[in-house]
Each structure stands twice: as C-alpha cells, then as structure tokens.
CHARMM-style PDB file with segment names, atoms N, HN, CA, C and O in Angstrom:
ATOM      1  N   UNK     1      91.194 -73.977  93.767  1.00  0.00      PROA
ATOM      2  CA  UNK     1      90.300 -73.774  94.881  1.00  0.00      PROA
ATOM      3  C   UNK     1      89.268 -72.740  94.463  1.00  0.00      PROA
ATOM      4  O   UNK     1      89.599 -71.756  93.801  1.00  0.00      PROA
ATOM      5  N   UNK     2      88.039 -72.959  94.843  1.00  0.00      PROA
ATOM      6  HN  UNK     2      87.771 -73.758  95.381  1.00  0.00      PROA
ATOM      7  CA  UNK     2      87.015 -71.965  94.546  1.00  0.00      PROA
ATOM      8  C   UNK     2      86.050 -71.871  95.712  1.00  0.00      PROA
ATOM      9  O   UNK     2      85.862 -72.825  96.467  1.00  0.00      PROA
ATOM     10  N   UNK     3      85.449 -70.716  95.842  1.00  0.00      PROA
ATOM     11  HN  UNK     3      85.601 -69.941  95.229  1.00  0.00      PROA
ATOM     12  CA  UNK     3      84.482 -70.468  96.900  1.00  0.00      PROA
ATOM     13  C   UNK     3      84.184 -68.986  96.972  1.00  0.00      PROA
ATOM     14  O   UNK     3      84.732 -68.197  96.202  1.00  0.00      PROA
ATOM     15  N   UNK     4      83.334 -68.614  97.878  1.00  0.00      PROA
ATOM     16  HN  UNK     4      82.888 -69.255  98.503  1.00  0.00      PROA
ATOM     17  CA  UNK     4      83.006 -67.203  98.064  1.00  0.00      PROA
ATOM     18  C   UNK     4      84.223 -66.515  98.670  1.00  0.00      PROA
ATOM     19  O   UNK     4      84.825 -67.015  99.620  1.00  0.00      PROA
ATOM     20  N   UNK     5      84.580 -65.347  98.102  1.00  0.00      PROA
ATOM     21  HN  UNK     5      84.091 -64.941  97.330  1.00  0.00      PROA
ATOM     22  CA  UNK     5      85.840 -64.734  98.467  1.00  0.00      PROA
ATOM     23  C   UNK     5      85.705 -63.219  98.519  1.00  0.00      PROA
ATOM     24  O   UNK     5      85.068 -62.622  97.651  1.00  0.00      PROA
ATOM     25  N   UNK     6      86.304 -62.588  99.537  1.00  0.00      PROA
ATOM     26  HN  UNK     6      86.822 -63.073 100.243  1.00  0.00      PROA
ATOM     27  CA  UNK     6      86.442 -61.141  99.609  1.00  0.00      PROA
ATOM     28  C   UNK     6      87.746 -60.786  98.912  1.00  0.00      PROA
ATOM     29  O   UNK     6      88.763 -61.445  99.128  1.00  0.00      PROA
ATOM     30  N   UNK     7      87.728 -59.759  98.086  1.00  0.00      PROA
ATOM     31  HN  UNK     7      86.902 -59.223  97.912  1.00  0.00      PROA
ATOM     32  CA  UNK     7      88.930 -59.253  97.422  1.00  0.00      PROA
ATOM     33  C   UNK     7      89.096 -57.815  97.896  1.00  0.00      PROA
ATOM     34  O   UNK     7      88.149 -57.031  97.832  1.00  0.00      PROA
ATOM     35  N   UNK     8      90.292 -57.458  98.373  1.00  0.00      PROA
ATOM     36  HN  UNK     8      91.061 -58.094  98.425  1.00  0.00      PROA
ATOM     37  CA  UNK     8      90.460 -56.100  98.889  1.00  0.00      PROA
ATOM     38  C   UNK     8      91.880 -55.600  98.729  1.00  0.00      PROA
ATOM     39  O   UNK     8      92.821 -56.365  98.517  1.00  0.00      PROA
ATOM     40  N   UNK     9      92.002 -54.268  98.841  1.00  0.00      PROA
ATOM     41  HN  UNK     9      91.238 -53.647  99.014  1.00  0.00      PROA
ATOM     42  CA  UNK     9      93.296 -53.603  98.917  1.00  0.00      PROA
ATOM     43  C   UNK     9      93.177 -52.567 100.032  1.00  0.00      PROA
ATOM     44  O   UNK     9      92.261 -52.658 100.849  1.00  0.00      PROA
ATOM     45  N   UNK    10      94.062 -51.604 100.085  1.00  0.00      PROA
ATOM     46  HN  UNK    10      94.806 -51.530  99.421  1.00  0.00      PROA
ATOM     47  CA  UNK    10      94.050 -50.613 101.168  1.00  0.00      PROA
ATOM     48  C   UNK    10      92.835 -49.691 101.122  1.00  0.00      PROA
ATOM     49  O   UNK    10      92.472 -49.104 102.141  1.00  0.00      PROA
ATOM     50  N   UNK    11      92.197 -49.552  99.954  1.00  0.00      PROA
ATOM     51  HN  UNK    11      92.492 -50.028  99.125  1.00  0.00      PROA
ATOM     52  CA  UNK    11      91.089 -48.603  99.803  1.00  0.00      PROA
ATOM     53  C   UNK    11      89.716 -49.233  99.622  1.00  0.00      PROA
ATOM     54  O   UNK    11      88.718 -48.657 100.055  1.00  0.00      PROA
ATOM     55  N   UNK    12      89.641 -50.383  99.004  1.00  0.00      PROA
ATOM     56  HN  UNK    12      90.452 -50.851  98.652  1.00  0.00      PROA
ATOM     57  CA  UNK    12      88.350 -50.965  98.637  1.00  0.00      PROA
ATOM     58  C   UNK    12      88.253 -52.438  98.995  1.00  0.00      PROA
ATOM     59  O   UNK    12      89.259 -53.142  99.089  1.00  0.00      PROA
ATOM     60  N   UNK    13      87.023 -52.885  99.191  1.00  0.00      PROA
ATOM     61  HN  UNK    13      86.206 -52.313  99.114  1.00  0.00      PROA
ATOM     62  CA  UNK    13      86.755 -54.308  99.406  1.00  0.00      PROA
ATOM     63  C   UNK    13      85.556 -54.686  98.541  1.00  0.00      PROA
ATOM     64  O   UNK    13      84.542 -53.989  98.516  1.00  0.00      PROA
ATOM     65  N   UNK    14      85.696 -55.809  97.830  1.00  0.00      PROA
ATOM     66  HN  UNK    14      86.520 -56.375  97.850  1.00  0.00      PROA
ATOM     67  CA  UNK    14      84.587 -56.348  97.050  1.00  0.00      PROA
ATOM     68  C   UNK    14      84.155 -57.621  97.747  1.00  0.00      PROA
ATOM     69  O   UNK    14      84.941 -58.552  97.919  1.00  0.00      PROA
ATOM     70  N   UNK    15      82.890 -57.649  98.147  1.00  0.00      PROA
ATOM     71  HN  UNK    15      82.250 -56.892  98.008  1.00  0.00      PROA
ATOM     72  CA  UNK    15      82.359 -58.777  98.891  1.00  0.00      PROA
ATOM     73  C   UNK    15      81.719 -59.778  97.938  1.00  0.00      PROA
ATOM     74  O   UNK    15      81.304 -59.406  96.840  1.00  0.00      PROA
ATOM     75  N   UNK    16      81.632 -61.046  98.344  1.00  0.00      PROA
ATOM     76  HN  UNK    16      81.969 -61.348  99.236  1.00  0.00      PROA
ATOM     77  CA  UNK    16      81.062 -62.058  97.458  1.00  0.00      PROA
ATOM     78  C   UNK    16      79.567 -61.881  97.269  1.00  0.00      PROA
ATOM     79  O   UNK    16      78.852 -61.485  98.189  1.00  0.00      PROA
ATOM     80  N   UNK    17      79.108 -62.179  96.070  1.00  0.00      PROA
ATOM     81  HN  UNK    17      79.689 -62.501  95.322  1.00  0.00      PROA
ATOM     82  CA  UNK    17      77.675 -62.203  95.796  1.00  0.00      PROA
ATOM     83  C   UNK    17      77.158 -63.565  96.225  1.00  0.00      PROA
ATOM     84  O   UNK    17      77.816 -64.583  96.011  1.00  0.00      PROA
ATOM     85  N   UNK    18      75.986 -63.580  96.828  1.00  0.00      PROA
ATOM     86  HN  UNK    18      75.452 -62.753  97.002  1.00  0.00      PROA
ATOM     87  CA  UNK    18      75.449 -64.842  97.324  1.00  0.00      PROA
ATOM     88  C   UNK    18      74.077 -65.069  96.700  1.00  0.00      PROA
ATOM     89  O   UNK    18      73.227 -64.179  96.725  1.00  0.00      PROA
ATOM     90  N   UNK    19      73.864 -66.231  96.152  1.00  0.00      PROA
ATOM     91  HN  UNK    19      74.555 -66.954  96.132  1.00  0.00      PROA
ATOM     92  CA  UNK    19      72.581 -66.565  95.552  1.00  0.00      PROA
ATOM     93  C   UNK    19      72.750 -67.579  94.441  1.00  0.00      PROA
ATOM     94  O   UNK    19      73.870 -67.958  94.098  1.00  0.00      PROA
ATOM     95  N   UNK    20      71.656 -68.009  93.892  1.00  0.00      PROA
ATOM     96  HN  UNK    20      70.747 -67.702  94.171  1.00  0.00      PROA
ATOM     97  CA  UNK    20      71.663 -69.045  92.868  1.00  0.00      PROA
ATOM     98  C   UNK    20      72.331 -68.606  91.578  1.00  0.00      PROA
ATOM     99  O   UNK    20      73.059 -69.390  90.969  1.00  0.00      PROA
ATOM    100  N   UNK    21      72.104 -67.373  91.146  1.00  0.00      PROA
ATOM    101  HN  UNK    21      71.513 -66.736  91.641  1.00  0.00      PROA
ATOM    102  CA  UNK    21      72.594 -66.921  89.847  1.00  0.00      PROA
ATOM    103  C   UNK    21      73.777 -65.967  89.948  1.00  0.00      PROA
ATOM    104  O   UNK    21      73.988 -65.155  89.046  1.00  0.00      PROA
ATOM    105  N   UNK    22      74.550 -66.047  91.022  1.00  0.00      PROA
ATOM    106  HN  UNK    22      74.378 -66.706  91.754  1.00  0.00      PROA
ATOM    107  CA  UNK    22      75.691 -65.151  91.209  1.00  0.00      PROA
ATOM    108  C   UNK    22      76.970 -65.954  91.351  1.00  0.00      PROA
ATOM    109  O   UNK    22      76.937 -67.177  91.491  1.00  0.00      PROA
ATOM    110  N   UNK    23      78.077 -65.270  91.313  1.00  0.00      PROA
ATOM    111  HN  UNK    23      78.104 -64.277  91.200  1.00  0.00      PROA
ATOM    112  CA  UNK    23      79.367 -65.920  91.534  1.00  0.00      PROA
ATOM    113  C   UNK    23      79.976 -66.444  90.252  1.00  0.00      PROA
ATOM    114  O   UNK    23      79.427 -66.277  89.163  1.00  0.00      PROA
ATOM    115  N   UNK    24      81.111 -67.075  90.406  1.00  0.00      PROA
ATOM    116  HN  UNK    24      81.557 -67.211  91.291  1.00  0.00      PROA
ATOM    117  CA  UNK    24      81.795 -67.668  89.267  1.00  0.00      PROA
ATOM    118  C   UNK    24      82.840 -66.778  88.627  1.00  0.00      PROA
ATOM    119  O   UNK    24      83.536 -67.218  87.712  1.00  0.00      PROA
ATOM    120  N   UNK    25      82.972 -65.544  89.076  1.00  0.00      PROA
ATOM    121  HN  UNK    25      82.406 -65.186  89.819  1.00  0.00      PROA
ATOM    122  CA  UNK    25      83.976 -64.645  88.515  1.00  0.00      PROA
ATOM    123  C   UNK    25      85.295 -64.871  89.241  1.00  0.00      PROA
ATOM    124  O   UNK    25      85.358 -64.761  90.466  1.00  0.00      PROA
ATOM    125  N   UNK    26      86.338 -65.184  88.500  1.00  0.00      PROA
ATOM    126  HN  UNK    26      86.287 -65.274  87.505  1.00  0.00      PROA
ATOM    127  CA  UNK    26      87.664 -65.428  89.067  1.00  0.00      PROA
ATOM    128  C   UNK    26      88.206 -64.143  89.682  1.00  0.00      PROA
ATOM    129  O   UNK    26      88.056 -63.072  89.094  1.00  0.00      PROA
ATOM    130  N   UNK    27      88.839 -64.231  90.865  1.00  0.00      PROA
ATOM    131  HN  UNK    27      88.961 -65.101  91.342  1.00  0.00      PROA
ATOM    132  CA  UNK    27      89.377 -63.043  91.536  1.00  0.00      PROA
ATOM    133  C   UNK    27      90.496 -62.377  90.740  1.00  0.00      PROA
ATOM    134  O   UNK    27      90.839 -61.225  91.005  1.00  0.00      PROA
ATOM    135  N   UNK    28      91.063 -63.082  89.779  1.00  0.00      PROA
ATOM    136  HN  UNK    28      90.784 -64.018  89.564  1.00  0.00      PROA
ATOM    137  CA  UNK    28      92.100 -62.496  88.928  1.00  0.00      PROA
ATOM    138  C   UNK    28      91.544 -61.918  87.633  1.00  0.00      PROA
ATOM    139  O   UNK    28      92.311 -61.497  86.767  1.00  0.00      PROA
ATOM    140  N   UNK    29      90.234 -61.892  87.490  1.00  0.00      PROA
ATOM    141  HN  UNK    29      89.611 -62.234  88.193  1.00  0.00      PROA
ATOM    142  CA  UNK    29      89.606 -61.349  86.296  1.00  0.00      PROA
ATOM    143  C   UNK    29      89.902 -59.848  86.193  1.00  0.00      PROA
ATOM    144  O   UNK    29      89.873 -59.145  87.203  1.00  0.00      PROA
ATOM    145  N   UNK    30      90.185 -59.352  84.987  1.00  0.00      PROA
ATOM    146  HN  UNK    30      90.208 -59.923  84.166  1.00  0.00      PROA
ATOM    147  CA  UNK    30      90.465 -57.917  84.803  1.00  0.00      PROA
ATOM    148  C   UNK    30      89.309 -57.001  85.226  1.00  0.00      PROA
ATOM    149  O   UNK    30      89.516 -55.799  85.394  1.00  0.00      PROA
ATOM    150  N   UNK    31      88.120 -57.533  85.396  1.00  0.00      PROA
ATOM    151  HN  UNK    31      87.952 -58.509  85.258  1.00  0.00      PROA
ATOM    152  CA  UNK    31      86.971 -56.716  85.819  1.00  0.00      PROA
ATOM    153  C   UNK    31      87.207 -56.067  87.187  1.00  0.00      PROA
ATOM    154  O   UNK    31      86.608 -55.033  87.483  1.00  0.00      PROA
ATOM    155  N   UNK    32      88.063 -56.651  88.019  1.00  0.00      PROA
ATOM    156  HN  UNK    32      88.550 -57.491  87.779  1.00  0.00      PROA
ATOM    157  CA  UNK    32      88.351 -56.090  89.339  1.00  0.00      PROA
ATOM    158  C   UNK    32      89.365 -54.950  89.288  1.00  0.00      PROA
ATOM    159  O   UNK    32      89.430 -54.149  90.221  1.00  0.00      PROA
ATOM    160  N   UNK    33      90.151 -54.860  88.229  1.00  0.00      PROA
ATOM    161  HN  UNK    33      90.099 -55.511  87.471  1.00  0.00      PROA
ATOM    162  CA  UNK    33      91.251 -53.900  88.148  1.00  0.00      PROA
ATOM    163  C   UNK    33      90.880 -52.439  88.398  1.00  0.00      PROA
ATOM    164  O   UNK    33      91.658 -51.739  89.046  1.00  0.00      PROA
ATOM    165  N   UNK    34      89.735 -51.938  87.920  1.00  0.00      PROA
ATOM    166  HN  UNK    34      89.103 -52.508  87.393  1.00  0.00      PROA
ATOM    167  CA  UNK    34      89.415 -50.533  88.197  1.00  0.00      PROA
ATOM    168  C   UNK    34      89.179 -50.231  89.677  1.00  0.00      PROA
ATOM    169  O   UNK    34      89.282 -49.076  90.089  1.00  0.00      PROA
ATOM    170  N   UNK    35      88.867 -51.244  90.480  1.00  0.00      PROA
ATOM    171  HN  UNK    35      88.783 -52.183  90.145  1.00  0.00      PROA
ATOM    172  CA  UNK    35      88.495 -51.000  91.877  1.00  0.00      PROA
ATOM    173  C   UNK    35      89.497 -51.524  92.883  1.00  0.00      PROA
ATOM    174  O   UNK    35      89.593 -50.984  93.986  1.00  0.00      PROA
ATOM    175  N   UNK    36      90.245 -52.557  92.539  1.00  0.00      PROA
ATOM    176  HN  UNK    36      90.167 -52.995  91.644  1.00  0.00      PROA
ATOM    177  CA  UNK    36      91.188 -53.148  93.488  1.00  0.00      PROA
ATOM    178  C   UNK    36      92.560 -53.222  92.822  1.00  0.00      PROA
ATOM    179  O   UNK    36      92.719 -53.842  91.771  1.00  0.00      PROA
ATOM    180  N   UNK    37      93.554 -52.576  93.453  1.00  0.00      PROA
ATOM    181  HN  UNK    37      93.425 -52.072  94.307  1.00  0.00      PROA
ATOM    182  CA  UNK    37      94.913 -52.518  92.926  1.00  0.00      PROA
ATOM    183  C   UNK    37      95.482 -53.928  92.741  1.00  0.00      PROA
ATOM    184  O   UNK    37      95.585 -54.687  93.705  1.00  0.00      PROA
ATOM    185  N   UNK    38      95.846 -54.275  91.522  1.00  0.00      PROA
ATOM    186  HN  UNK    38      95.763 -53.659  90.739  1.00  0.00      PROA
ATOM    187  CA  UNK    38      96.356 -55.607  91.201  1.00  0.00      PROA
ATOM    188  C   UNK    38      97.583 -55.964  92.037  1.00  0.00      PROA
ATOM    189  O   UNK    38      97.726 -57.116  92.447  1.00  0.00      PROA
ATOM    190  N   UNK    39      98.464 -55.010  92.297  1.00  0.00      PROA
ATOM    191  HN  UNK    39      98.347 -54.075  91.964  1.00  0.00      PROA
ATOM    192  CA  UNK    39      99.702 -55.272  93.037  1.00  0.00      PROA
ATOM    193  C   UNK    39      99.504 -55.361  94.550  1.00  0.00      PROA
ATOM    194  O   UNK    39     100.382 -55.854  95.258  1.00  0.00      PROA
ATOM    195  N   UNK    40      98.361 -54.891  95.052  1.00  0.00      PROA
ATOM    196  HN  UNK    40      97.648 -54.491  94.476  1.00  0.00      PROA
ATOM    197  CA  UNK    40      98.131 -54.890  96.499  1.00  0.00      PROA
ATOM    198  C   UNK    40      96.929 -55.743  96.909  1.00  0.00      PROA
ATOM    199  O   UNK    40      96.472 -55.661  98.049  1.00  0.00      PROA
ATOM    200  N   UNK    41      96.423 -56.549  96.001  1.00  0.00      PROA
ATOM    201  HN  UNK    41      96.794 -56.617  95.075  1.00  0.00      PROA
ATOM    202  CA  UNK    41      95.249 -57.376  96.293  1.00  0.00      PROA
ATOM    203  C   UNK    41      95.509 -58.387  97.393  1.00  0.00      PROA
ATOM    204  O   UNK    41      96.582 -58.983  97.488  1.00  0.00      PROA
ATOM    205  N   UNK    42      94.491 -58.558  98.218  1.00  0.00      PROA
ATOM    206  HN  UNK    42      93.619 -58.073  98.140  1.00  0.00      PROA
ATOM    207  CA  UNK    42      94.504 -59.603  99.225  1.00  0.00      PROA
ATOM    208  C   UNK    42      93.162 -60.322  99.141  1.00  0.00      PROA
ATOM    209  O   UNK    42      92.188 -59.777  98.622  1.00  0.00      PROA
ATOM    210  N   UNK    43      93.120 -61.549  99.656  1.00  0.00      PROA
ATOM    211  HN  UNK    43      93.911 -61.992 100.077  1.00  0.00      PROA
ATOM    212  CA  UNK    43      91.929 -62.369  99.508  1.00  0.00      PROA
ATOM    213  C   UNK    43      91.568 -63.037 100.830  1.00  0.00      PROA
ATOM    214  O   UNK    43      92.442 -63.425 101.605  1.00  0.00      PROA
ATOM    215  N   UNK    44      90.278 -63.161 101.071  1.00  0.00      PROA
ATOM    216  HN  UNK    44      89.568 -62.845 100.442  1.00  0.00      PROA
ATOM    217  CA  UNK    44      89.773 -63.922 102.207  1.00  0.00      PROA
ATOM    218  C   UNK    44      88.721 -64.874 101.663  1.00  0.00      PROA
ATOM    219  O   UNK    44      87.725 -64.444 101.083  1.00  0.00      PROA
ATOM    220  N   UNK    45      88.944 -66.162 101.851  1.00  0.00      PROA
ATOM    221  HN  UNK    45      89.753 -66.512 102.322  1.00  0.00      PROA
ATOM    222  CA  UNK    45      88.035 -67.200 101.376  1.00  0.00      PROA
ATOM    223  C   UNK    45      87.084 -67.589 102.495  1.00  0.00      PROA
ATOM    224  O   UNK    45      87.513 -67.835 103.622  1.00  0.00      PROA
ATOM    225  N   UNK    46      85.795 -67.646 102.189  1.00  0.00      PROA
ATOM    226  HN  UNK    46      85.446 -67.446 101.273  1.00  0.00      PROA
ATOM    227  CA  UNK    46      84.779 -68.087 103.150  1.00  0.00      PROA
ATOM    228  C   UNK    46      84.478 -69.555 102.875  1.00  0.00      PROA
ATOM    229  O   UNK    46      84.080 -69.917 101.768  1.00  0.00      PROA
ATOM    230  N   UNK    47      84.671 -70.406 103.898  1.00  0.00      PROA
ATOM    231  HN  UNK    47      84.994 -70.112 104.797  1.00  0.00      PROA
ATOM    232  CA  UNK    47      84.477 -71.840 103.722  1.00  0.00      PROA
ATOM    233  C   UNK    47      83.987 -72.453 105.032  1.00  0.00      PROA
ATOM    234  O   UNK    47      84.619 -72.286 106.075  1.00  0.00      PROA
ATOM    235  N   UNK    48      82.880 -73.149 104.976  1.00  0.00      PROA
ATOM    236  HN  UNK    48      82.367 -73.285 104.129  1.00  0.00      PROA
ATOM    237  CA  UNK    48      82.293 -73.814 106.132  1.00  0.00      PROA
ATOM    238  C   UNK    48      82.191 -72.899 107.351  1.00  0.00      PROA
ATOM    239  O   UNK    48      82.652 -73.248 108.437  1.00  0.00      PROA
ATOM    240  N   UNK    49      81.584 -71.730 107.163  1.00  0.00      PROA
ATOM    241  HN  UNK    49      81.209 -71.447 106.280  1.00  0.00      PROA
ATOM    242  CA  UNK    49      81.325 -70.762 108.235  1.00  0.00      PROA
ATOM    243  C   UNK    49      82.596 -70.212 108.870  1.00  0.00      PROA
ATOM    244  O   UNK    49      82.570 -69.749 110.010  1.00  0.00      PROA
ATOM    245  N   UNK    50      83.706 -70.259 108.141  1.00  0.00      PROA
ATOM    246  HN  UNK    50      83.727 -70.635 107.214  1.00  0.00      PROA
ATOM    247  CA  UNK    50      84.961 -69.683 108.617  1.00  0.00      PROA
ATOM    248  C   UNK    50      85.558 -68.833 107.505  1.00  0.00      PROA
ATOM    249  O   UNK    50      85.235 -69.024 106.333  1.00  0.00      PROA
ATOM    250  N   UNK    51      86.424 -67.901 107.867  1.00  0.00      PROA
ATOM    251  HN  UNK    51      86.687 -67.747 108.819  1.00  0.00      PROA
ATOM    252  CA  UNK    51      87.109 -67.047 106.900  1.00  0.00      PROA
ATOM    253  C   UNK    51      88.607 -67.339 106.976  1.00  0.00      PROA
ATOM    254  O   UNK    51      89.190 -67.401 108.058  1.00  0.00      PROA
ATOM    255  N   UNK    52      89.216 -67.518 105.801  1.00  0.00      PROA
ATOM    256  HN  UNK    52      88.743 -67.468 104.922  1.00  0.00      PROA
ATOM    257  CA  UNK    52      90.646 -67.827 105.717  1.00  0.00      PROA
ATOM    258  C   UNK    52      91.328 -66.801 104.827  1.00  0.00      PROA
ATOM    259  O   UNK    52      90.948 -66.622 103.670  1.00  0.00      PROA
ATOM    260  N   UNK    53      92.333 -66.131 105.367  1.00  0.00      PROA
ATOM    261  HN  UNK    53      92.642 -66.277 106.307  1.00  0.00      PROA
ATOM    262  CA  UNK    53      93.117 -65.181 104.565  1.00  0.00      PROA
ATOM    263  C   UNK    53      94.095 -65.993 103.715  1.00  0.00      PROA
ATOM    264  O   UNK    53      94.861 -66.807 104.232  1.00  0.00      PROA
ATOM    265  N   UNK    54      94.052 -65.758 102.414  1.00  0.00      PROA
ATOM    266  HN  UNK    54      93.429 -65.097 101.994  1.00  0.00      PROA
ATOM    267  CA  UNK    54      94.927 -66.487 101.498  1.00  0.00      PROA
ATOM    268  C   UNK    54      96.193 -65.684 101.264  1.00  0.00      PROA
ATOM    269  O   UNK    54      96.134 -64.492 100.963  1.00  0.00      PROA
ATOM    270  N   UNK    55      97.321 -66.330 101.400  1.00  0.00      PROA
ATOM    271  HN  UNK    55      97.369 -67.298 101.645  1.00  0.00      PROA
ATOM    272  CA  UNK    55      98.607 -65.654 101.175  1.00  0.00      PROA
ATOM    273  C   UNK    55      99.405 -66.402 100.134  1.00  0.00      PROA
ATOM    274  OT1 UNK    55     100.518 -65.996  99.801  1.00  0.00      PROA
TER     275      UNK     55
END
C-alpha cells in the first residue's frame, strides 16, 4: 500500500510532502530514525479525502 502518510510518535510528527517532485520515501526508511522512535511509530494514511490510522 502506498500513499501520503503521517508518521509520528509521542514527541514528533512528520507530515507528507505534497507536489509533483515530492514523496516516494518509505515510512520504514532509516532517514526517519533520528526524529521518530522506531519502536513507537504510528502511521496515518491519507486516501480519498479521509485519514486512516494504520495498525
């Protein structure tokens, strides 16, 4: 599954980039590790004007 996604933990939230030349970075990419705790990550997928929390 892919789409615009919020990645967050108890302290930080990374919001999706929107535009022609943005996106494509997997939420499990190590680039997120300095900002979002790997063990406490949660995800919200944006799809068709709705938000879905992924568990």
